[in-house]
ZATI-607279 format. One record per residue (C-alpha): residue number from 1; residue in one letter; x, y, z. Coordinates in pm, whole numbers. Example, Ala and Ser with C-alpha at 12.3 -4.5 7.8 and 13.67 -1.06 7.14 Angstrom:
2
{resi->1&resn->a&px->1230&py->-450&pz->780};
{resi->2&resn->s&px->1367&py->-106&pz->714};
***
This chain:
293
{resi->1&resn->m&px->-4231&py->-792&pz->2754};
{resi->2&resn->k&px->-4040&py->-1023&pz->2536};
{resi->3&resn->d&px->-3782&py->-861&pz->2296};
{resi->4&resn->h&px->-3849&py->-982&pz->1941};
{resi->5&resn->h&px->-3527&py->-1024&pz->1746};
{resi->6&resn->v&px->-3296&py->-1252&pz->1575};
{resi->7&resn->s&px->-2954&py->-1342&pz->1728};
{resi->8&resn->l&px->-2685&py->-1321&pz->1458};
{resi->9&resn->r&px->-2452&py->-1513&pz->1697};
{resi->10&resn->n&px->-2670&py->-1805&pz->1759};
{resi->11&resn->s&px->-2778&py->-1796&pz->1391};
{resi->12&resn->g&px->-2423&py->-1829&pz->1281};
{resi->13&resn->i&px->-2359&py->-2110&pz->1520};
{resi->14&resn->a&px->-2671&py->-2297&pz->1389};
{resi->15&resn->v&px->-2536&py->-2267&pz->1017};
{resi->16&resn->l&px->-2174&py->-2314&pz->1099};
{resi->17&resn->a&px->-2223&py->-2652&pz->1258};
{resi->18&resn->p&px->-2334&py->-2841&pz->938};
{resi->19&resn->v&px->-2085&py->-2642&pz->737};
{resi->20&resn->c&px->-1811&py->-2769&pz->962};
{resi->21&resn->m&px->-1950&py->-3123&pz->905};
{resi->22&resn->v&px->-1911&py->-3083&pz->521};
{resi->23&resn->f&px->-1553&py->-2956&pz->578};
{resi->24&resn->i&px->-1480&py->-3257&pz->799};
{resi->25&resn->q&px->-1618&py->-3485&pz->538};
{resi->26&resn->d&px->-1423&py->-3308&pz->243};
{resi->27&resn->g&px->-1100&py->-3293&pz->458};
{resi->28&resn->t&px->-1122&py->-3675&pz->550};
{resi->29&resn->s&px->-1188&py->-3754&pz->185};
{resi->30&resn->a&px->-871&py->-3570&pz->80};
{resi->31&resn->i&px->-656&py->-3724&pz->350};
{resi->32&resn->v&px->-775&py->-4078&pz->285};
{resi->33&resn->q&px->-717&py->-4029&pz->-100};
{resi->34&resn->i&px->-364&py->-3943&pz->-16};
{resi->35&resn->l&px->-296&py->-4228&pz->210};
{resi->36&resn->c&px->-494&py->-4487&pz->19};
{resi->37&resn->k&px->-411&py->-4431&pz->-353};
{resi->38&resn->d&px->-459&py->-4780&pz->-458};
{resi->39&resn->n&px->-795&py->-4816&pz->-288};
{resi->40&resn->r&px->-1060&py->-4786&pz->-549};
{resi->41&resn->d&px->-1347&py->-4785&pz->-288};
{resi->42&resn->i&px->-1273&py->-4544&pz->-10};
{resi->43&resn->g&px->-1619&py->-4413&pz->30};
{resi->44&resn->t&px->-1701&py->-4634&pz->337};
{resi->45&resn->l&px->-1373&py->-4542&pz->509};
{resi->46&resn->v&px->-1441&py->-4151&pz->451};
{resi->47&resn->s&px->-1792&py->-4185&pz->577};
{resi->48&resn->l&px->-1700&py->-4387&pz->882};
{resi->49&resn->l&px->-1401&py->-4144&pz->974};
{resi->50&resn->s&px->-1585&py->-3831&pz->904};
{resi->51&resn->y&px->-1894&py->-3914&pz->1109};
{resi->52&resn->i&px->-1682&py->-4024&pz->1407};
{resi->53&resn->t&px->-1482&py->-3728&pz->1396};
{resi->54&resn->a&px->-1802&py->-3512&pz->1386};
{resi->55&resn->i&px->-1942&py->-3707&pz->1699};
{resi->56&resn->i&px->-1598&py->-3664&pz->1896};
{resi->57&resn->l&px->-1594&py->-3288&pz->1816};
{resi->58&resn->a&px->-1957&py->-3247&pz->1906};
{resi->59&resn->l&px->-1898&py->-3431&pz->2253};
{resi->60&resn->c&px->-1587&py->-3210&pz->2307};
{resi->61&resn->l&px->-1792&py->-2894&pz->2228};
{resi->62&resn->y&px->-2066&py->-3015&pz->2467};
{resi->63&resn->i&px->-1810&py->-3067&pz->2754};
{resi->64&resn->s&px->-1652&py->-2730&pz->2705};
{resi->65&resn->n&px->-1979&py->-2516&pz->2596};
{resi->66&resn->p&px->-2276&py->-2728&pz->2718};
{resi->67&resn->w&px->-2495&py->-2407&pz->2660};
{resi->68&resn->i&px->-2475&py->-2464&pz->2284};
{resi->69&resn->f&px->-2698&py->-2769&pz->2325};
{resi->70&resn->t&px->-2971&py->-2575&pz->2513};
{resi->71&resn->t&px->-3272&py->-2387&pz->2399};
{resi->72&resn->s&px->-3161&py->-2086&pz->2622};
{resi->73&resn->d&px->-2837&py->-1965&pz->2777};
{resi->74&resn->g&px->-2906&py->-2167&pz->3084};
{resi->75&resn->h&px->-2884&py->-2548&pz->3116};
{resi->76&resn->k&px->-3252&py->-2630&pz->3190};
{resi->77&resn->h&px->-3332&py->-2795&pz->2846};
{resi->78&resn->n&px->-3012&py->-2940&pz->2759};
{resi->79&resn->v&px->-3097&py->-3210&pz->2488};
{resi->80&resn->i&px->-2775&py->-3427&pz->2562};
{resi->81&resn->r&px->-2805&py->-3429&pz->2940};
{resi->82&resn->n&px->-3184&py->-3507&pz->2901};
{resi->83&resn->m&px->-3103&py->-3816&pz->2705};
{resi->84&resn->k&px->-3008&py->-3978&pz->3046};
{resi->85&resn->k&px->-3340&py->-3872&pz->3202};
{resi->86&resn->n&px->-3601&py->-3881&pz->2919};
{resi->87&resn->r&px->-3884&py->-3984&pz->3161};
{resi->88&resn->p&px->-4096&py->-3804&pz->3392};
{resi->89&resn->e&px->-4047&py->-3799&pz->3764};
{resi->90&resn->m&px->-4185&py->-4073&pz->3968};
{resi->91&resn->d&px->-4315&py->-3872&pz->4229};
{resi->92&resn->s&px->-4675&py->-3859&pz->4108};
{resi->93&resn->s&px->-4691&py->-4178&pz->3900};
{resi->94&resn->p&px->-4572&py->-4533&pz->3967};
{resi->95&resn->k&px->-4252&py->-4649&pz->3821};
{resi->96&resn->i&px->-4432&py->-4926&pz->3607};
{resi->97&resn->s&px->-4633&py->-4664&pz->3434};
{resi->98&resn->s&px->-4312&py->-4465&pz->3314};
{resi->99&resn->i&px->-4156&py->-4794&pz->3195};
{resi->100&resn->l&px->-4468&py->-4887&pz->3003};
{resi->101&resn->r&px->-4492&py->-4532&pz->2863};
{resi->102&resn->g&px->-4133&py->-4546&pz->2748};
{resi->103&resn->f&px->-4191&py->-4890&pz->2581};
{resi->104&resn->i&px->-4513&py->-4765&pz->2395};
{resi->105&resn->v&px->-4307&py->-4450&pz->2278};
{resi->106&resn->f&px->-4038&py->-4704&pz->2149};
{resi->107&resn->l&px->-4305&py->-4917&pz->1966};
{resi->108&resn->l&px->-4448&py->-4598&pz->1800};
{resi->109&resn->i&px->-4114&py->-4473&pz->1702};
{resi->110&resn->l&px->-4047&py->-4829&pz->1561};
{resi->111&resn->a&px->-4374&py->-4823&pz->1360};
{resi->112&resn->a&px->-4333&py->-4441&pz->1228};
{resi->113&resn->g&px->-3975&py->-4526&pz->1126};
{resi->114&resn->l&px->-4087&py->-4826&pz->920};
{resi->115&resn->s&px->-4400&py->-4679&pz->771};
{resi->116&resn->l&px->-4219&py->-4344&pz->692};
{resi->117&resn->q&px->-3962&py->-4537&pz->493};
{resi->118&resn->l&px->-4234&py->-4742&pz->319};
{resi->119&resn->f&px->-4422&py->-4407&pz->231};
{resi->120&resn->s&px->-4112&py->-4231&pz->101};
{resi->121&resn->t&px->-4000&py->-4529&pz->-75};
{resi->122&resn->g&px->-4344&py->-4578&pz->-235};
{resi->123&resn->i&px->-4349&py->-4209&pz->-348};
{resi->124&resn->l&px->-4006&py->-4245&pz->-508};
{resi->125&resn->n&px->-4107&py->-4548&pz->-690};
{resi->126&resn->i&px->-4425&py->-4366&pz->-818};
{resi->127&resn->i&px->-4193&py->-4081&pz->-944};
{resi->128&resn->d&px->-3956&py->-4346&pz->-1095};
{resi->129&resn->f&px->-4256&py->-4525&pz->-1276};
{resi->130&resn->y&px->-4367&py->-4208&pz->-1447};
{resi->131&resn->r&px->-4043&py->-4006&pz->-1484};
{resi->132&resn->p&px->-3747&py->-4244&pz->-1467};
{resi->133&resn->d&px->-3519&py->-3976&pz->-1607};
{resi->134&resn->l&px->-3558&py->-3782&pz->-1279};
{resi->135&resn->m&px->-3432&py->-4077&pz->-1067};
{resi->136&resn->a&px->-3137&py->-4219&pz->-1258};
{resi->137&resn->s&px->-2857&py->-4055&pz->-1045};
{resi->138&resn->y&px->-3050&py->-4100&pz->-729};
{resi->139&resn->k&px->-3087&py->-4475&pz->-785};
{resi->140&resn->s&px->-2721&py->-4505&pz->-845};
{resi->141&resn->m&px->-2642&py->-4331&pz->-519};
{resi->142&resn->v&px->-2906&py->-4555&pz->-335};
{resi->143&resn->s&px->-2742&py->-4870&pz->-463};
{resi->144&resn->s&px->-2402&py->-4755&pz->-344};
{resi->145&resn->s&px->-2524&py->-4652&pz->3};
{resi->146&resn->f&px->-2827&py->-4877&pz->97};
{resi->147&resn->s&px->-2730&py->-5213&pz->-69};
{resi->148&resn->l&px->-2689&py->-5523&pz->153};
{resi->149&resn->d&px->-2382&py->-5617&pz->-59};
{resi->150&resn->n&px->-2194&py->-5292&pz->58};
{resi->151&resn->g&px->-2019&py->-5473&pz->345};
{resi->152&resn->l&px->-2071&py->-5471&pz->708};
{resi->153&resn->l&px->-1874&py->-5149&pz->792};
{resi->154&resn->r&px->-2074&py->-4955&pz->552};
{resi->155&resn->i&px->-2405&py->-5081&pz->682};
{resi->156&resn->l&px->-2309&py->-5008&pz->1045};
{resi->157&resn->t&px->-2195&py->-4662&pz->942};
{resi->158&resn->v&px->-2519&py->-4583&pz->771};
{resi->159&resn->i&px->-2754&py->-4733&pz->1038};
{resi->160&resn->f&px->-2590&py->-4632&pz->1369};
{resi->161&resn->i&px->-2301&py->-4384&pz->1327};
{resi->162&resn->a&px->-2437&py->-4136&pz->1080};
{resi->163&resn->p&px->-2780&py->-4090&pz->1261};
{resi->164&resn->v&px->-2587&py->-4024&pz->1590};
{resi->165&resn->a&px->-2363&py->-3768&pz->1423};
{resi->166&resn->e&px->-2626&py->-3604&pz->1225};
{resi->167&resn->e&px->-2862&py->-3562&pz->1519};
{resi->168&resn->l&px->-2583&py->-3412&pz->1735};
{resi->169&resn->i&px->-2516&py->-3160&pz->1462};
{resi->170&resn->f&px->-2863&py->-3067&pz->1334};
{resi->171&resn->r&px->-3087&py->-3134&pz->1618};
{resi->172&resn->g&px->-2829&py->-3098&pz->1888};
{resi->173&resn->i&px->-2662&py->-2788&pz->1769};
{resi->174&resn->s&px->-2843&py->-2629&pz->1485};
{resi->175&resn->l&px->-3202&py->-2660&pz->1615};
{resi->176&resn->q&px->-3120&py->-2541&pz->1971};
{resi->177&resn->s&px->-2919&py->-2252&pz->1847};
{resi->178&resn->f&px->-3201&py->-2137&pz->1616};
{resi->179&resn->q&px->-3438&py->-2168&pz->1923};
{resi->180&resn->r&px->-3199&py->-1926&pz->2110};
{resi->181&resn->a&px->-3170&py->-1707&pz->1799};
{resi->182&resn->f&px->-3545&py->-1661&pz->1718};
{resi->183&resn->t&px->-3748&py->-1469&pz->1987};
{resi->184&resn->f&px->-4027&py->-1361&pz->1745};
{resi->185&resn->k&px->-4392&py->-1510&pz->1716};
{resi->186&resn->h&px->-4382&py->-1864&pz->1588};
{resi->187&resn->s&px->-4009&py->-1879&pz->1660};
{resi->188&resn->k&px->-4033&py->-2249&pz->1756};
{resi->189&resn->a&px->-4193&py->-2329&pz->1420};
{resi->190&resn->a&px->-3934&py->-2116&pz->1238};
{resi->191&resn->s&px->-3636&py->-2291&pz->1416};
{resi->192&resn->v&px->-3779&py->-2636&pz->1333};
{resi->193&resn->l&px->-3797&py->-2542&pz->949};
{resi->194&resn->a&px->-3471&py->-2364&pz->963};
{resi->195&resn->s&px->-3274&py->-2659&pz->1095};
{resi->196&resn->a&px->-3464&py->-2909&pz->858};
{resi->197&resn->l&px->-3374&py->-2677&pz->564};
{resi->198&resn->l&px->-3009&py->-2728&pz->653};
{resi->199&resn->f&px->-3044&py->-3105&pz->693};
{resi->200&resn->g&px->-3211&py->-3106&pz->346};
{resi->201&resn->v&px->-2934&py->-2914&pz->176};
{resi->202&resn->f&px->-2671&py->-3118&pz->352};
{resi->203&resn->h&px->-2780&py->-3424&pz->153};
{resi->204&resn->g&px->-2660&py->-3277&pz->-159};
{resi->205&resn->n&px->-2924&py->-3356&pz->-418};
{resi->206&resn->i&px->-3271&py->-3249&pz->-512};
{resi->207&resn->i&px->-3434&py->-3580&pz->-457};
{resi->208&resn->q&px->-3275&py->-3642&pz->-116};
{resi->209&resn->f&px->-3360&py->-3286&pz->-14};
{resi->210&resn->c&px->-3732&py->-3339&pz->-100};
{resi->211&resn->y&px->-3746&py->-3623&pz->168};
{resi->212&resn->a&px->-3476&py->-3497&pz->408};
{resi->213&resn->l&px->-3657&py->-3165&pz->453};
{resi->214&resn->p&px->-3977&py->-3329&pz->589};
{resi->215&resn->a&px->-3779&py->-3597&pz->774};
{resi->216&resn->g&px->-3583&py->-3300&pz->939};
{resi->217&resn->i&px->-3897&py->-3130&pz->1047};
{resi->218&resn->l&px->-4016&py->-3451&pz->1206};
{resi->219&resn->l&px->-3688&py->-3527&pz->1374};
{resi->220&resn->a&px->-3685&py->-3161&pz->1516};
{resi->221&resn->m&px->-4036&py->-3193&pz->1642};
{resi->222&resn->l&px->-3948&py->-3516&pz->1826};
{resi->223&resn->t&px->-3656&py->-3333&pz->1978};
{resi->224&resn->d&px->-3865&py->-3040&pz->2081};
{resi->225&resn->w&px->-4147&py->-3263&pz->2227};
{resi->226&resn->s&px->-3912&py->-3461&pz->2434};
{resi->227&resn->a&px->-3627&py->-3213&pz->2509};
{resi->228&resn->s&px->-3390&py->-3489&pz->2428};
{resi->229&resn->l&px->-3210&py->-3636&pz->2124};
{resi->230&resn->t&px->-3286&py->-3990&pz->2214};
{resi->231&resn->p&px->-3625&py->-4020&pz->2022};
{resi->232&resn->a&px->-3482&py->-3848&pz->1719};
{resi->233&resn->i&px->-3171&py->-4084&pz->1717};
{resi->234&resn->i&px->-3388&py->-4386&pz->1742};
{resi->235&resn->l&px->-3623&py->-4283&pz->1471};
{resi->236&resn->h&px->-3318&py->-4193&pz->1237};
{resi->237&resn->i&px->-3159&py->-4527&pz->1304};
{resi->238&resn->i&px->-3487&py->-4712&pz->1237};
{resi->239&resn->t&px->-3539&py->-4517&pz->925};
{resi->240&resn->n&px->-3201&py->-4588&pz->790};
{resi->241&resn->m&px->-3219&py->-4969&pz->891};
{resi->242&resn->s&px->-3550&py->-4996&pz->719};
{resi->243&resn->s&px->-3386&py->-4858&pz->402};
{resi->244&resn->y&px->-3195&py->-5194&pz->399};
{resi->245&resn->l&px->-3498&py->-5392&pz->472};
{resi->246&resn->v&px->-3693&py->-5238&pz->178};
{resi->247&resn->s&px->-3408&py->-5262&pz->-62};
{resi->248&resn->g&px->-3413&py->-5637&pz->-16};
{resi->249&resn->y&px->-3761&py->-5657&pz->-152};
{resi->250&resn->d&px->-3878&py->-5552&pz->-493};
{resi->251&resn->t&px->-4170&py->-5336&pz->-384};
{resi->252&resn->a&px->-4169&py->-5158&pz->-718};
{resi->253&resn->s&px->-4287&py->-5481&pz->-900};
{resi->254&resn->l&px->-4629&py->-5436&pz->-717};
{resi->255&resn->l&px->-4669&py->-5093&pz->-893};
{resi->256&resn->l&px->-4623&py->-5284&pz->-1241};
{resi->257&resn->t&px->-4875&py->-5545&pz->-1131};
{resi->258&resn->s&px->-5147&py->-5311&pz->-995};
{resi->259&resn->q&px->-5097&py->-4922&pz->-974};
{resi->260&resn->t&px->-5416&py->-4884&pz->-760};
{resi->261&resn->a&px->-5303&py->-5157&pz->-518};
{resi->262&resn->y&px->-4952&py->-4990&pz->-482};
{resi->263&resn->i&px->-5096&py->-4638&pz->-432};
{resi->264&resn->s&px->-5335&py->-4781&pz->-170};
{resi->265&resn->f&px->-5027&py->-4935&pz->7};
{resi->266&resn->v&px->-4830&py->-4619&pz->7};
{resi->267&resn->v&px->-5139&py->-4424&pz->150};
{resi->268&resn->i&px->-5188&py->-4685&pz->424};
{resi->269&resn->a&px->-4819&py->-4646&pz->519};
{resi->270&resn->g&px->-4863&py->-4264&pz->522};
{resi->271&resn->v&px->-5175&py->-4279&pz->744};
{resi->272&resn->l&px->-5013&py->-4524&pz->983};
{resi->273&resn->f&px->-4710&py->-4280&pz->1017};
{resi->274&resn->t&px->-4945&py->-3995&pz->1079};
{resi->275&resn->v&px->-5116&py->-4173&pz->1361};
{resi->276&resn->c&px->-4806&py->-4295&pz->1518};
{resi->277&resn->f&px->-4676&py->-3938&pz->1529};
{resi->278&resn->i&px->-4996&py->-3796&pz->1666};
{resi->279&resn->l&px->-4980&py->-4060&pz->1947};
{resi->280&resn->l&px->-4612&py->-3984&pz->1998};
{resi->281&resn->y&px->-4702&py->-3606&pz->2044};
{resi->282&resn->i&px->-4960&py->-3676&pz->2297};
{resi->283&resn->l&px->-4738&py->-3919&pz->2502};
{resi->284&resn->m&px->-4426&py->-3706&pz->2473};
{resi->285&resn->t&px->-4585&py->-3362&pz->2550};
{resi->286&resn->h&px->-4761&py->-3521&pz->2838};
{resi->287&resn->a&px->-4454&py->-3675&pz->2989};
{resi->288&resn->h&px->-4237&py->-3362&pz->2922};
{resi->289&resn->s&px->-4491&py->-3124&pz->3079};
{resi->290&resn->h&px->-4535&py->-3376&pz->3383};
{resi->291&resn->r&px->-4149&py->-3375&pz->3414};
{resi->292&resn->t&px->-4097&py->-2986&pz->3400};
{resi->293&resn->s&px->-4407&py->-2919&pz->3624};
***
């Protein structure tokens, strides 16, 4: 009979990982400010160095304590090691079908990332249209982070380096640690929600929390379905990349032209995303059960 309890040790590891990431960012910012007093814009350098530091530390932790990245004290479901073998075994299905399945999964993640960004941006534009006072500080943050004029280094950091670092921390360490910590009924759902809450709080403001929380749930679900960080990293990269694509177009102008058309566009994006995620669930759970059987 399974013992129903919460492991304080593993829960502490789950919470400590993002806390350490915040300390890394604050420490990096302090060091850079001391060394670069004349630099008026050190945000890009701080982000780049802090995320790279987080990646290096996470990989070092994986080398020394790989069990931290597993759902149990064993090594059966290691989300980093499974990144290299995120396909079903070839014994019972032709190799071409596995490649085709992987390609379809990639296309679905691509469509899901783009539609998720269009949906969330649409919701934010609607809020801004009716309550612009709520969005003032957020729009300033977005212009400083997701503008094509921010320079190549900033863009590469946001698109590639930040998603890898955040997935290692939140889905690699926190999610797996919560899954080890919780052994009660619906513990898997609780671990997904707990890791997503940490992901939302990490973003530091209420607007970002409102969409980082559901995004964290979706990324955790992908990780759980596939037993690998690869799909979540790809979705995270596509979502961040599409932020720059969306920022290059004045989609909010459609809201001024026709509110009905704009709301319909947002609904269609939400439906497309939902369909993509249902198909991802079917394909990934089938492949994962086929691999572990």
